[in-house]
Backbone bond lengths (Angstrom), bond angles and torsions (degrees), N, CA, C in turn:
res aa  C-N    CA-C-N  psi(-1)  N-CA   C-N-CA  omega(-1)  CA-C   N-CA-C  phi
1 M - - - 1.447 - - 1.578 111.43 -
2 P 1.356 117.00 141.63 1.428 115.30 171.51 1.428 117.74 -60.56
3 R 1.357 123.15 150.84 1.369 126.26 -178.52 1.504 112.80 -115.25
4 N 1.338 113.46 160.27 1.503 112.80 179.09 1.563 109.69 -80.70
5 T 1.334 111.21 162.58 1.527 115.71 174.92 1.436 110.97 -71.80
6 T 1.310 117.57 118.86 1.502 122.45 171.30 1.434 113.62 -131.42
7 R 1.351 116.78 -172.66 1.459 117.63 -179.66 1.589 103.87 -73.25
8 A 1.327 114.84 129.01 1.457 123.57 174.53 1.456 111.78 -70.93
9 E 1.374 116.96 144.45 1.449 120.78 -178.75 1.503 110.49 -87.79
10 P 1.290 116.69 135.51 1.500 119.61 170.13 1.458 115.57 -68.11
11 G 1.296 118.29 164.81 1.433 121.84 171.02 1.542 107.43 -67.93
12 R 1.185 122.22 135.57 1.444 121.31 -174.04 1.513 109.64 -103.10
13 R 1.366 113.58 133.83 1.435 122.34 174.22 1.541 109.01 -98.37
14 E 1.204 122.04 108.36 1.463 124.96 177.72 1.497 114.12 -73.64
15 L 1.334 117.66 116.08 1.496 123.64 177.39 1.542 108.24 -67.65
16 N 1.229 114.82 139.29 1.499 121.31 173.80 1.504 109.63 -105.18
17 A 1.348 114.16 175.51 1.452 117.47 -178.86 1.416 117.86 -61.25
18 S 1.386 115.00 -35.00 1.487 117.02 175.31 1.484 116.57 -67.74
19 D 1.391 116.84 -26.88 1.434 118.84 177.33 1.492 112.84 -65.96
20 R 1.395 113.62 -39.17 1.469 119.63 -176.04 1.500 113.49 -82.39
21 K 1.461 114.76 -16.87 1.448 116.20 179.54 1.561 112.35 -88.48
22 G 1.288 113.40 -6.04 1.503 114.22 179.78 1.534 110.93 -63.83
23 S 1.345 112.69 147.33 1.484 121.45 -168.88 1.598 106.39 -63.97
24 L 1.318 118.88 -28.43 1.433 121.53 -172.07 1.602 111.10 -90.01
25 F 1.314 116.39 -11.00 1.429 120.29 -177.35 1.548 114.05 -80.64
26 V 1.373 117.29 125.58 1.460 116.27 -174.31 1.583 104.86 -108.15
27 Q 1.277 116.93 109.76 1.443 115.38 -177.08 1.574 116.66 -67.94
28 S 1.360 112.55 -25.62 1.488 114.33 -179.78 1.530 109.19 -68.37
29 V 1.364 118.14 -33.49 1.468 121.24 176.30 1.475 110.37 -61.88
30 E 1.326 117.42 -46.83 1.424 126.45 177.83 1.580 110.27 -52.03
31 K 1.338 114.87 -50.60 1.391 120.30 179.67 1.554 113.06 -61.62
32 A 1.298 114.00 -45.51 1.494 118.34 175.70 1.480 112.94 -54.03
33 L 1.303 115.06 -50.16 1.489 120.35 -179.51 1.550 110.78 -70.25
34 T 1.300 124.06 -28.58 1.407 123.65 175.10 1.540 105.52 -69.56
35 I 1.320 121.66 -40.40 1.511 119.11 175.45 1.492 108.00 -57.57
36 L 1.274 122.19 -53.25 1.447 123.84 179.41 1.528 112.21 -53.73
37 S 1.297 118.07 -38.76 1.403 125.63 -174.82 1.595 109.08 -70.63
38 A 1.318 116.26 -20.91 1.444 119.98 176.29 1.523 117.12 -57.88
39 F 1.336 112.42 -24.96 1.469 122.49 -179.26 1.493 110.75 -75.38
40 H 1.302 122.27 -12.71 1.466 120.34 -166.31 1.533 113.54 -55.43
41 H 1.425 116.18 -42.12 1.546 114.92 -175.53 1.538 107.10 -115.53
42 A 1.315 118.66 24.96 1.428 123.15 176.95 1.554 110.42 -74.74
43 D 1.253 118.43 137.41 1.467 124.43 174.90 1.500 116.25 -93.99
44 G 1.293 113.73 -3.69 1.431 120.33 -175.71 1.610 111.23 -170.35
45 P 1.268 119.91 -171.96 1.463 121.10 174.45 1.522 110.86 -57.46
46 L 1.422 112.06 152.04 1.468 116.52 177.72 1.542 109.39 -120.73
47 S 1.278 115.63 136.84 1.513 119.14 172.62 1.435 112.76 -74.96
48 L 1.256 115.60 169.34 1.468 120.06 -177.45 1.603 107.91 -60.50
49 S 1.395 115.31 -43.04 1.385 120.35 177.88 1.540 113.90 -57.62
50 E 1.338 118.06 -39.95 1.419 125.58 177.92 1.582 109.30 -67.80
51 L 1.244 118.49 -43.35 1.347 122.38 178.36 1.596 112.91 -63.28
52 V 1.378 117.78 -35.16 1.397 123.76 172.03 1.512 111.15 -63.98
53 A 1.310 117.52 -48.87 1.425 124.08 -179.29 1.538 111.62 -62.29
54 R 1.360 118.73 -42.82 1.411 121.75 -174.21 1.575 109.55 -76.24
55 S 1.281 117.59 -33.20 1.503 120.19 -172.74 1.492 113.35 -93.65
56 G 1.306 117.96 -26.08 1.412 120.29 -177.14 1.497 113.59 80.61
57 V 1.397 117.29 2.33 1.494 123.21 -179.29 1.626 100.99 -83.54
58 D 1.389 112.70 137.27 1.454 117.61 -178.40 1.645 109.30 -63.29
59 R 1.273 111.53 157.59 1.517 117.60 -170.42 1.472 112.54 -58.86
60 S 1.308 117.41 -45.75 1.453 122.42 -178.31 1.549 112.68 -60.07
61 A 1.367 114.67 -46.63 1.475 120.13 173.62 1.481 113.32 -61.41
62 A 1.417 117.96 -45.51 1.295 123.88 -176.12 1.506 111.39 -63.89
63 Q 1.317 119.45 -35.67 1.426 122.52 177.20 1.559 113.32 -66.45
64 R 1.279 111.83 -36.20 1.505 118.23 -177.37 1.601 106.21 -74.99
65 M 1.281 113.24 -36.10 1.488 117.53 178.36 1.610 112.48 -65.99
66 V 1.279 110.21 -48.06 1.488 115.44 176.73 1.469 113.53 -60.04
67 H 1.334 116.03 -42.54 1.501 115.04 175.50 1.446 116.47 -63.14
68 T 1.346 117.45 -38.85 1.399 122.55 173.39 1.433 116.50 -61.26
69 L 1.377 115.25 -47.93 1.450 122.72 177.67 1.502 110.46 -62.11
70 R 1.333 119.46 -40.43 1.464 122.61 172.98 1.442 113.83 -53.22
71 T 1.398 114.16 -51.08 1.439 123.24 -174.76 1.539 107.30 -59.18
72 L 1.269 116.38 -36.91 1.509 122.43 -171.85 1.576 109.65 -86.94
73 G 1.327 114.13 -11.38 1.533 116.89 -179.99 1.556 114.72 89.87
74 Y 1.286 113.92 13.67 1.495 117.76 -179.45 1.550 111.30 -89.94
75 V 1.304 114.21 -20.28 1.465 121.30 -179.85 1.524 108.17 -137.98
76 R 1.346 118.50 141.79 1.454 120.76 178.62 1.442 108.45 -145.00
77 R 1.375 116.74 159.10 1.456 122.42 174.30 1.533 108.36 -76.35
78 D 1.366 117.20 140.00 1.367 119.78 174.19 1.549 113.85 -68.93
79 T 1.293 119.39 155.98 1.516 123.48 -170.69 1.434 113.82 -56.37
80 E 1.312 120.06 -27.88 1.498 122.81 179.43 1.523 111.21 -94.47
81 G 1.250 118.52 1.39 1.505 117.31 175.20 1.533 115.46 73.85
82 N 1.307 115.71 24.57 1.463 119.11 179.85 1.412 116.30 -89.92
83 G 1.352 119.00 -6.67 1.446 121.93 178.97 1.464 110.21 160.93
84 F 1.358 116.14 -153.82 1.338 123.04 -177.46 1.503 114.23 -116.90
85 I 1.375 115.49 145.53 1.434 121.74 177.70 1.538 110.86 -132.62
86 P 1.327 124.20 159.67 1.446 124.49 177.31 1.486 111.37 -55.66
87 G 1.368 119.43 142.40 1.409 121.19 176.50 1.529 114.46 -85.87
88 V 1.271 118.03 170.12 1.416 124.77 -176.00 1.612 110.32 -71.03
89 R 1.300 116.77 -22.77 1.464 117.09 -178.63 1.615 111.77 -61.35
90 I 1.372 116.44 -25.09 1.395 118.75 178.22 1.462 112.23 -58.16
91 L 1.333 118.55 -37.66 1.474 122.28 178.85 1.388 113.99 -57.39
92 D 1.327 120.82 -30.29 1.467 121.33 174.40 1.567 111.76 -57.29
93 H 1.256 116.47 -42.10 1.503 117.18 -178.21 1.543 110.86 -76.18
94 T 1.407 115.85 -31.68 1.476 112.86 172.56 1.515 113.25 -61.58
95 L 1.368 118.33 -43.26 1.412 122.53 174.93 1.582 109.96 -58.18
96 D 1.315 119.06 -41.46 1.424 119.21 -178.17 1.584 108.40 -66.33
97 C 1.328 118.54 -44.64 1.410 120.92 178.12 1.510 112.00 -52.64
98 L 1.310 118.82 -44.99 1.369 122.21 -171.28 1.539 110.58 -81.95
99 R 1.310 122.06 -44.11 1.415 124.90 -174.98 1.552 108.91 -70.12
100 L 1.264 121.19 -27.81 1.462 122.05 -175.47 1.594 110.19 -99.05
101 D 1.317 118.39 -2.23 1.487 122.49 175.11 1.587 107.85 -77.50
102 P 1.322 117.35 116.22 1.471 119.49 -178.77 1.525 113.39 -61.69
103 L 1.320 112.57 -34.61 1.540 117.58 178.33 1.480 111.01 -65.53
104 V 1.268 118.60 -46.03 1.485 125.98 -179.37 1.575 107.18 -58.83
105 R 1.326 114.62 -51.51 1.474 119.28 -179.50 1.410 109.91 -58.91
106 R 1.328 120.60 -46.83 1.504 124.33 -172.05 1.559 105.67 -70.35
107 A 1.335 119.79 -35.89 1.430 118.42 -171.92 1.560 113.21 -82.20
108 T 1.275 119.85 -25.75 1.484 122.24 -166.66 1.519 108.40 -56.82
109 P 1.399 120.22 -53.57 1.425 115.53 -175.08 1.604 113.58 -67.53
110 V 1.296 113.47 -32.41 1.524 117.03 175.45 1.570 107.14 -59.40
111 L 1.341 116.02 -51.25 1.472 117.18 -177.89 1.543 113.43 -63.43
112 Q 1.273 119.76 -32.18 1.507 122.42 176.14 1.556 109.05 -61.77
113 E 1.343 116.62 -44.03 1.455 122.14 177.12 1.598 108.72 -61.80
114 L 1.277 116.10 -47.28 1.446 119.34 -178.77 1.575 109.02 -64.02
115 R 1.182 119.59 -41.76 1.516 123.71 174.71 1.489 109.80 -53.26
116 K 1.359 116.77 -50.05 1.481 120.99 -178.96 1.542 111.67 -61.50
117 S 1.340 115.62 -35.40 1.407 122.00 178.84 1.522 116.29 -70.96
118 V 1.234 117.50 -44.81 1.499 123.29 -168.65 1.569 108.11 -96.88
119 R 1.314 118.13 -24.83 1.426 123.31 179.69 1.514 115.46 58.13
120 E 1.356 114.66 33.49 1.449 124.17 176.97 1.453 107.73 -133.39
121 R 1.323 116.14 173.67 1.492 122.33 -174.67 1.599 105.97 -69.22
122 V 1.331 110.84 133.13 1.529 118.58 -179.77 1.516 105.37 -124.25
123 D 1.288 117.49 130.18 1.554 122.78 178.87 1.487 105.58 -132.19
124 L 1.372 114.00 151.40 1.459 129.50 163.46 1.420 108.81 -109.18
125 S 1.356 117.67 124.59 1.486 120.51 -177.73 1.527 104.01 -124.18
126 L 1.385 114.75 140.59 1.445 121.81 174.52 1.462 115.40 -99.08
127 F 1.287 116.73 142.17 1.521 123.85 -173.62 1.446 108.76 -76.97
128 D 1.479 115.58 124.97 1.385 122.57 176.67 1.475 110.75 -135.81
129 D 1.350 117.14 61.34 1.549 123.43 179.17 1.539 110.43 59.10
130 L 1.256 122.07 -102.39 1.408 125.10 -170.59 1.588 112.00 -78.69
131 R 1.301 117.19 -7.70 1.464 120.30 -179.36 1.481 112.43 -145.65
132 V 1.277 114.87 170.22 1.456 123.49 176.94 1.595 106.40 -124.86
133 L 1.308 116.14 130.14 1.447 121.82 -175.98 1.547 107.45 -106.37
134 Y 1.314 115.16 135.41 1.431 121.91 178.84 1.561 112.68 -79.56
135 A 1.271 113.72 124.05 1.493 119.22 -177.59 1.544 111.00 -111.07
136 V 1.313 119.07 -18.94 1.376 122.99 178.34 1.523 104.32 -144.53
137 R 1.298 112.56 131.95 1.563 119.17 -177.98 1.515 109.11 -137.51
138 L 1.330 118.53 112.71 1.448 124.11 178.52 1.558 105.21 -114.36
139 Q 1.374 113.86 122.72 1.384 120.51 -164.43 1.514 113.14 -101.22
140 T 1.280 112.89 171.87 1.591 122.83 173.95 1.576 102.93 -114.69
141 K 1.302 114.29 -168.44 1.433 121.68 177.08 1.496 112.19 -68.76
142 R 1.430 113.58 -26.37 1.506 116.63 179.30 1.604 105.51 -86.13
143 Q 1.364 112.12 86.30 1.491 117.19 -175.96 1.515 109.58 -113.08
144 T 1.236 117.69 135.14 1.447 123.54 171.25 1.519 109.31 -125.97
145 L 1.302 116.21 171.32 1.427 120.07 -174.50 1.580 108.24 -64.33
146 N 1.349 116.51 -51.21 1.430 120.06 -178.14 1.480 113.27 -61.99
147 S 1.313 120.92 -27.50 1.478 121.93 -172.52 1.596 105.83 -92.08
148 S 1.330 117.90 -1.82 1.440 116.22 179.18 1.427 116.15 -111.73
149 L 1.359 116.91 -7.98 1.478 123.77 -176.37 1.550 113.00 -89.95
150 V 1.344 112.56 119.53 1.432 117.07 167.17 1.585 112.44 -63.27
151 G 1.346 116.02 140.47 1.396 118.78 -176.25 1.477 113.96 99.95
152 H 1.328 117.91 -17.16 1.541 120.92 -178.45 1.614 99.47 -66.84
153 S 1.342 115.04 153.58 1.413 121.09 176.83 1.538 112.33 -141.76
154 V 1.300 110.09 157.15 1.491 116.63 179.69 1.511 105.86 -135.73
155 P 1.397 117.66 157.81 1.480 122.02 -174.59 1.586 111.36 -63.21
156 T 1.259 116.60 141.84 1.407 120.26 174.65 1.568 114.02 -62.61
157 F 1.253 118.02 -31.85 1.493 124.07 -171.15 1.461 117.10 -67.22
158 C 1.424 111.11 -23.31 1.547 114.84 -173.31 1.606 111.76 -133.29
159 S 1.203 117.11 10.96 1.456 120.70 176.81 1.477 112.50 -96.66
160 S 1.442 116.55 152.09 1.461 112.20 178.41 1.499 112.60 -66.75
161 G 1.301 119.44 -35.26 1.432 124.27 175.43 1.534 112.38 -62.80
162 G 1.316 113.27 -40.42 1.464 117.14 178.44 1.508 116.13 -65.59
163 W 1.325 114.28 -39.68 1.491 120.41 177.94 1.559 107.05 -66.18
164 A 1.358 117.91 -37.03 1.444 119.37 179.71 1.507 113.34 -66.76
165 I 1.299 114.13 -41.87 1.527 120.91 175.92 1.528 109.35 -63.90
166 L 1.321 116.36 -48.91 1.496 118.82 -175.21 1.539 110.78 -65.84
167 S 1.297 116.97 -26.20 1.516 117.17 177.90 1.545 111.62 -66.48
168 K 1.274 116.37 -20.24 1.459 121.88 -175.02 1.557 112.27 -97.46
169 L 1.316 116.52 -2.11 1.541 124.98 176.30 1.449 107.59 -88.29
170 P 1.341 119.49 155.94 1.446 121.73 161.19 1.576 110.17 -53.37
171 S 1.363 117.07 144.31 1.352 122.45 -173.93 1.495 114.38 -59.12
172 E 1.248 120.02 -35.89 1.486 126.44 -179.20 1.499 107.36 -68.27
173 Q 1.341 119.98 -41.76 1.474 124.40 179.97 1.501 108.26 -66.81
174 A 1.355 121.99 -46.87 1.431 122.91 177.38 1.518 113.20 -58.19
175 R 1.356 116.00 -44.43 1.430 121.12 178.87 1.546 110.60 -62.44
176 D 1.291 119.95 -40.65 1.460 123.19 176.31 1.505 111.10 -56.94
177 I 1.356 119.22 -46.66 1.386 124.78 179.15 1.496 110.74 -59.76
178 V 1.294 115.65 -50.35 1.496 122.68 175.08 1.500 113.60 -50.49
179 E 1.348 113.48 -53.43 1.438 120.92 -178.72 1.484 116.15 -59.43
180 R 1.333 116.48 -35.89 1.504 122.00 -178.59 1.495 110.05 -81.84
181 S 1.381 121.15 -11.54 1.432 120.05 -175.38 1.506 116.73 -78.81
182 D 1.286 113.86 150.20 1.521 117.03 174.61 1.462 104.81 -78.60
183 R 1.334 115.33 104.45 1.478 122.76 -172.56 1.554 113.88 -92.75
184 R 1.316 117.83 21.23 1.428 117.73 176.37 1.516 106.21 -62.17
185 P 1.331 116.15 143.32 1.545 119.38 -172.52 1.527 111.03 -81.57
186 F 1.318 115.54 146.65 1.500 123.51 168.24 1.429 114.00 -84.99
187 T 1.325 121.75 -29.21 1.476 125.27 179.56 1.562 105.61 -138.80
188 P 1.304 115.91 166.94 1.551 114.71 178.12 1.535 114.20 -66.22
189 D 1.416 118.04 -8.00 1.379 118.35 179.40 1.558 113.89 -105.99
190 T 1.395 118.43 -0.15 1.436 122.43 175.60 1.484 111.50 -53.52
191 V 1.317 118.94 124.83 1.476 121.71 177.50 1.529 107.66 -79.35
192 S 1.240 115.21 123.24 1.511 120.95 -173.94 1.555 116.15 -123.04
193 E 1.373 115.54 -13.71 1.555 118.38 176.50 1.408 109.16 -80.10
194 V 1.448 113.19 134.46 1.396 119.80 -172.53 1.571 111.14 -56.68
195 D 1.324 119.79 -48.48 1.411 121.76 -175.09 1.572 112.23 -64.31
196 E 1.329 117.41 -33.39 1.351 119.89 -179.21 1.505 115.28 -71.04
197 I 1.428 108.78 -37.62 1.468 115.84 173.46 1.510 113.13 -63.49
198 M 1.378 116.63 -39.98 1.407 121.29 175.25 1.486 113.61 -58.77
199 D 1.380 117.55 -39.42 1.376 125.72 176.77 1.557 110.76 -59.13
200 H 1.274 117.35 -42.55 1.486 123.96 179.67 1.549 106.66 -65.64
201 I 1.356 118.82 -41.71 1.379 121.96 -178.06 1.594 109.52 -64.85
202 A 1.268 112.18 -45.57 1.516 117.20 179.80 1.585 109.92 -60.73
203 E 1.360 114.21 -39.93 1.532 114.56 177.00 1.525 109.83 -66.58
204 T 1.397 118.37 -37.75 1.387 118.29 175.25 1.511 117.25 -60.17
205 L 1.341 114.93 -39.25 1.426 116.60 172.77 1.510 115.77 -58.11
206 T 1.338 113.61 -44.06 1.450 119.15 179.00 1.434 115.08 -62.20
207 K 1.291 115.96 -41.16 1.544 124.48 -175.76 1.534 111.31 -80.92
208 G 1.341 115.59 -34.86 1.454 119.56 -177.26 1.493 110.03 94.13
209 Y 1.345 120.36 2.17 1.412 124.17 174.42 1.454 112.51 -155.44
210 S 1.328 118.86 162.24 1.443 124.32 177.14 1.420 112.20 -103.98
211 L 1.339 121.02 152.75 1.390 125.43 171.38 1.507 108.59 -136.00
212 T 1.377 119.88 118.94 1.408 124.30 178.07 1.611 107.98 -115.61
213 I 1.386 108.06 144.01 1.515 114.60 175.73 1.431 107.08 -134.43
214 N 1.391 115.29 123.56 1.504 121.02 177.00 1.465 112.37 65.02
215 Q 1.331 118.33 22.15 1.507 114.96 -173.79 1.540 112.31 -78.75
216 I 1.312 118.57 -42.64 1.485 125.11 -173.19 1.504 105.29 -109.00
217 L 1.359 118.45 -44.15 1.503 126.65 -175.02 1.456 107.08 -127.16
218 S 1.333 118.91 126.56 1.414 122.43 170.63 1.585 114.27 -58.55
219 G 1.308 118.20 132.46 1.414 118.50 -174.77 1.433 118.11 90.84
220 E 1.385 116.76 -4.29 1.428 119.15 -174.77 1.509 112.46 -101.93
221 I 1.347 116.78 141.59 1.486 120.66 170.76 1.445 106.96 -121.60
222 A 1.305 115.87 135.07 1.534 117.66 -179.03 1.558 111.48 -144.60
223 A 1.282 109.32 143.99 1.423 115.92 177.63 1.563 110.68 -113.00
224 G 1.315 116.40 144.16 1.424 121.72 -179.51 1.427 113.83 -126.61
225 F 1.431 115.50 144.86 1.462 121.85 -172.50 1.530 108.83 -137.80
226 P 1.319 116.72 121.62 1.468 119.56 -175.13 1.514 112.99 -66.93
227 V 1.303 119.62 144.17 1.456 127.75 172.68 1.470 104.71 -113.16
228 L 1.430 118.69 129.66 1.388 123.17 -174.27 1.505 111.58 -119.14
229 N 1.346 115.71 150.34 1.499 119.99 175.32 1.470 110.11 -82.28
230 N 1.349 120.00 -171.33 1.452 125.77 -176.70 1.509 113.31 -71.75
231 E 1.355 117.57 -11.85 1.431 122.00 175.42 1.526 116.41 -103.61
232 G 1.391 109.49 10.93 1.494 115.67 -179.25 1.560 117.92 77.95
233 E 1.401 112.99 11.03 1.462 114.42 178.64 1.468 109.92 -91.68
234 P 1.415 119.02 147.92 1.413 120.71 179.51 1.553 112.08 -78.50
235 I 1.306 116.43 128.79 1.473 119.96 179.64 1.392 110.53 -120.06
236 A 1.337 123.39 -14.20 1.428 125.46 -174.43 1.489 113.84 -163.07
237 A 1.248 121.24 -179.79 1.442 123.40 174.08 1.578 112.85 -151.29
238 I 1.251 112.40 153.45 1.546 115.87 167.52 1.443 110.35 -101.51
239 H 1.293 118.77 130.97 1.417 124.75 175.52 1.549 108.08 -108.19
240 V 1.288 119.42 140.68 1.393 123.32 170.84 1.523 107.88 -132.32
241 A 1.420 115.80 113.25 1.431 121.54 -167.46 1.634 107.40 -115.18
242 G 1.345 114.06 136.18 1.393 122.89 175.79 1.433 108.80 -134.81
243 S 1.466 111.99 -177.65 1.462 120.52 -177.20 1.451 109.92 -110.01
244 L 1.353 115.73 136.01 1.504 120.59 176.30 1.456 111.54 -62.00
245 A 1.349 120.09 -16.44 1.429 118.32 175.64 1.518 116.09 -75.93
246 D 1.359 111.80 -11.17 1.480 116.64 179.47 1.552 111.49 -113.55
247 W 1.314 118.85 -9.72 1.437 122.14 -167.80 1.521 109.93 -136.96
248 T 1.319 114.77 143.92 1.495 116.91 162.19 1.483 105.35 -97.73
249 R 1.298 118.73 164.45 1.413 122.49 -178.98 1.512 109.05 -57.45
250 E 1.294 114.44 -44.25 1.508 121.49 -171.32 1.615 108.79 -67.53
251 E 1.248 116.47 -43.38 1.411 121.57 178.96 1.500 113.10 -69.37
252 Y 1.269 119.35 -34.54 1.405 123.92 172.80 1.523 114.72 -62.81
253 V 1.368 115.46 -48.96 1.394 118.97 177.58 1.542 111.14 -61.84
254 Q 1.296 117.53 -42.12 1.479 120.31 -173.25 1.541 107.52 -68.52
255 R 1.311 116.93 -38.91 1.488 117.69 -178.50 1.490 116.63 -79.89
256 V 1.391 115.61 -47.50 1.452 121.30 -166.93 1.521 109.70 -87.68
257 V 1.271 121.04 -43.59 1.463 122.96 -170.09 1.543 113.77 -57.18
258 P 1.230 119.49 -51.10 1.535 117.80 179.06 1.513 110.11 -58.25
259 L 1.217 123.58 -43.94 1.453 125.80 178.38 1.516 114.65 -64.22
260 G 1.371 113.27 -42.10 1.448 117.46 176.48 1.486 115.79 -65.34
261 Q 1.284 115.21 -41.18 1.434 121.83 176.84 1.553 109.31 -65.37
262 Q 1.284 120.67 -40.02 1.482 121.76 175.54 1.513 109.82 -60.15
263 A 1.316 115.92 -47.97 1.467 119.09 -178.60 1.537 113.30 -60.30
264 A 1.355 113.04 -40.84 1.573 115.96 179.76 1.476 111.77 -67.92
265 R 1.311 119.68 -32.65 1.420 121.63 178.07 1.586 108.04 -72.45
266 A 1.281 120.82 -33.69 1.446 122.81 176.23 1.478 110.75 -63.31
267 I 1.304 119.42 -38.16 1.450 123.62 -171.81 1.515 110.95 -85.06
268 S 1.378 114.48 -34.76 1.525 116.74 -179.10 1.410 113.01 -65.16
269 Q 1.323 117.10 153.54 1.454 127.79 174.38 1.545 110.25 -107.41
270 Y 1.273 114.04 91.47 1.384 118.90 -178.72 1.522 114.75 -79.07
């Protein structure tokens, strides 16, 4: 069955006993961040019991962590007293992450010009293994909550930016990411078979851009362009998304692709 668009899961690195026994590893920091991570898929406030269940942190430690995080402003009670939600202090760190990232700083004026030219939604996503995370989002009149929030993420295996990034990886690495992905479809047209996805990735490599239709949202056409670091490795992608009600495939490619490729070249560090 198709699934709703939600926050995509990253590839998980399981810590082993030796990781945690290292003299520099602070387990209390891990627990605090695990508590904060429990909110990732929450639809509303979480009680202490729900935080314990979602995080796996024992109740006594969770209670201490929540109290400390509340005192510091990183967790707060919701206005109706139904549980806890993240505090506004977290936004300070989001700002720091974005304003100090050299790629985001370099890309933003380029993306603004691209948005003016194509008059469609333009995003910059950062590569994070099984997912890509949106770091810059420039909207059109068709604006929804999910499409406007920085930090939202989609799976690498079925997004235009994901295909663009995967096309620049060694084939065996790209296949490994696809095989490890949760490939449940978002729409009836989402490509979910590994070999078929790899065919699209190969086509993307040949063309130099990706084109997805109805992959994450029905009625959406999106082009993706890889952004490379100075070693030629993919670290991000530009997405340009439009509506099939406004564009044919041919018109979209003719109008959007040359501008998107030019923007990606301007941002990349060859």
